[in-house]
N, C-alpha and C positions, 0 to 999 in steps of 0.2 A: 417494499420491493417485491416484484413478482418472483415466483419460484423459477430458478434457473434450470434449463434443460441440461442433459449430459453434455451435449455439444457446447453449450455456453460455458459450462464448468471447464471443459477442456480448453476453450479459448482463454478463459481467465487464467488457467494454469500456465498456458503459453506466455501470456502477458507477464506473469510473475518471473518467468525464466529470462525474459528479455529486459527486465527493469534494471536500471543502473542504481547505484547506491543513493544518489541524491533523490531520485524519485521515491525510492522505498522509504527514506527518512522523512520526506515530506508527507507521504501517505500515512506513515506511522504516527506522525504528530497531528495531522489535520483531517484525515478521512473520518467521516462520522462512524459511530459504532455499527450502524447497519450496512456499512460497505461490505461487498462480497468478500473482501480480504479478511474481514474481522467478524463475519457473521457466523454464529455457531451452527446455523443450519447447513453450512458448507465447511465442515472440519478439514477437508482435504485442501481447500484454498488457504485457510488459516495456517495449516501445518506447512504448506509449501512456502508461504510468505515468511513464516518464522524461520524455516530452514535456510532460506536464501539470505534473509536480512541478518540473522544472528550468526550463522555459521560461515557463510560466504563473505559477508561484509563486516562481521564482528559487531553488529547492532548499532545502536545510537551512541556514538562517541562524541566527546566535547567538540572537536573541530567541525563535524557535520552539523551538530546541534547549533553551534554559533553561526554557521553559514546560513542555515535556513531560518533561524530566528523564530519569532512567535507571531508574525504578521501573516495570517492565513491568506488575506486578500492579495498579497504579493505573489502568490503561487497559483491563483485561480486560473489564469489563462494557460500556464505552462503545462500543468498536469491534470486539468479538468477537476480541480478541487472546487467544492461548492463554496460560493461566496458566503461570508458570515453576515 
Protein backbone atom coordinates (compact mmCIF):
# COMPACT_ATOMS: atom_id res chain seq x y z
CA UNK A 1 0.00 0.00 0.00
CA UNK A 2 1.26 3.47 -0.85
CA UNK A 3 1.98 5.97 1.90
CA UNK A 4 -1.13 7.95 2.80
CA UNK A 5 -1.12 11.73 2.66
CA UNK A 6 -2.35 13.75 5.62
CA UNK A 7 -5.56 14.46 3.69
CA UNK A 8 -6.11 10.74 3.07
CA UNK A 9 -5.52 10.01 6.75
CA UNK A 10 -8.16 12.60 7.64
CA UNK A 11 -10.55 10.97 5.15
CA UNK A 12 -9.95 7.54 6.72
CA UNK A 13 -10.54 9.01 10.19
CA UNK A 14 -13.85 10.46 8.99
CA UNK A 15 -14.83 7.04 7.58
CA UNK A 16 -14.17 5.47 10.97
CA UNK A 17 -16.47 7.98 12.67
CA UNK A 18 -19.26 7.17 10.20
CA UNK A 19 -18.98 3.38 10.48
CA UNK A 20 -21.77 1.40 12.02
CA UNK A 21 -21.17 -1.55 14.33
CA UNK A 22 -21.71 -4.21 11.67
CA UNK A 23 -19.12 -2.74 9.32
CA UNK A 24 -16.58 -2.36 12.10
CA UNK A 25 -17.08 -5.99 13.17
CA UNK A 26 -16.76 -7.20 9.57
CA UNK A 27 -13.57 -5.19 9.10
CA UNK A 28 -12.17 -6.41 12.43
CA UNK A 29 -12.68 -10.01 11.34
CA UNK A 30 -11.91 -9.87 7.63
CA UNK A 31 -9.74 -6.87 6.67
CA UNK A 32 -6.15 -7.86 5.91
CA UNK A 33 -3.37 -6.91 8.31
CA UNK A 34 -2.17 -4.22 5.87
CA UNK A 35 -5.50 -2.41 5.93
CA UNK A 36 -5.09 1.26 6.91
CA UNK A 37 -7.30 0.57 9.94
CA UNK A 38 -4.74 -1.91 11.30
CA UNK A 39 -1.47 -0.71 9.74
CA UNK A 40 1.10 0.29 12.36
CA UNK A 41 2.39 3.01 10.01
CA UNK A 42 -0.84 4.90 10.82
CA UNK A 43 -1.27 4.59 14.59
CA UNK A 44 -3.88 7.35 14.65
CA UNK A 45 -6.16 5.26 12.40
CA UNK A 46 -5.73 2.16 14.53
CA UNK A 47 -6.35 4.15 17.71
CA UNK A 48 -9.49 5.76 16.27
CA UNK A 49 -10.81 2.38 15.08
CA UNK A 50 -10.14 0.79 18.48
CA UNK A 51 -11.72 3.68 20.35
CA UNK A 52 -14.94 3.54 18.35
CA UNK A 53 -15.18 -0.24 18.06
CA UNK A 54 -14.30 -1.09 21.66
CA UNK A 55 -15.59 1.88 23.63
CA UNK A 56 -18.56 3.05 21.56
CA UNK A 57 -19.77 -0.39 20.40
CA UNK A 58 -18.22 -2.57 23.14
CA UNK A 59 -16.10 -4.58 20.68
CA UNK A 60 -16.81 -7.98 19.18
CA UNK A 61 -19.62 -9.57 21.17
CA UNK A 62 -21.29 -12.92 20.55
CA UNK A 63 -24.43 -11.61 18.76
CA UNK A 64 -22.51 -9.62 16.14
CA UNK A 65 -19.93 -12.38 15.79
CA UNK A 66 -22.68 -14.90 15.04
CA UNK A 67 -24.36 -12.43 12.67
CA UNK A 68 -21.28 -11.91 10.49
CA UNK A 69 -20.06 -15.51 10.67
CA UNK A 70 -16.79 -16.59 9.07
CA UNK A 71 -17.62 -16.42 5.35
CA UNK A 72 -15.51 -13.50 4.11
CA UNK A 73 -16.95 -13.74 0.60
CA UNK A 74 -20.45 -13.04 1.93
CA UNK A 75 -19.29 -9.50 2.77
CA UNK A 76 -17.16 -8.73 -0.30
CA UNK A 77 -19.70 -6.54 -2.07
CA UNK A 78 -21.15 -4.81 0.94
CA UNK A 79 -18.04 -3.36 2.58
CA UNK A 80 -15.34 -3.62 -0.10
CA UNK A 81 -13.73 -6.56 1.65
CA UNK A 82 -11.11 -8.34 -0.45
CA UNK A 83 -12.32 -11.67 -1.86
CA UNK A 84 -10.52 -14.65 -0.35
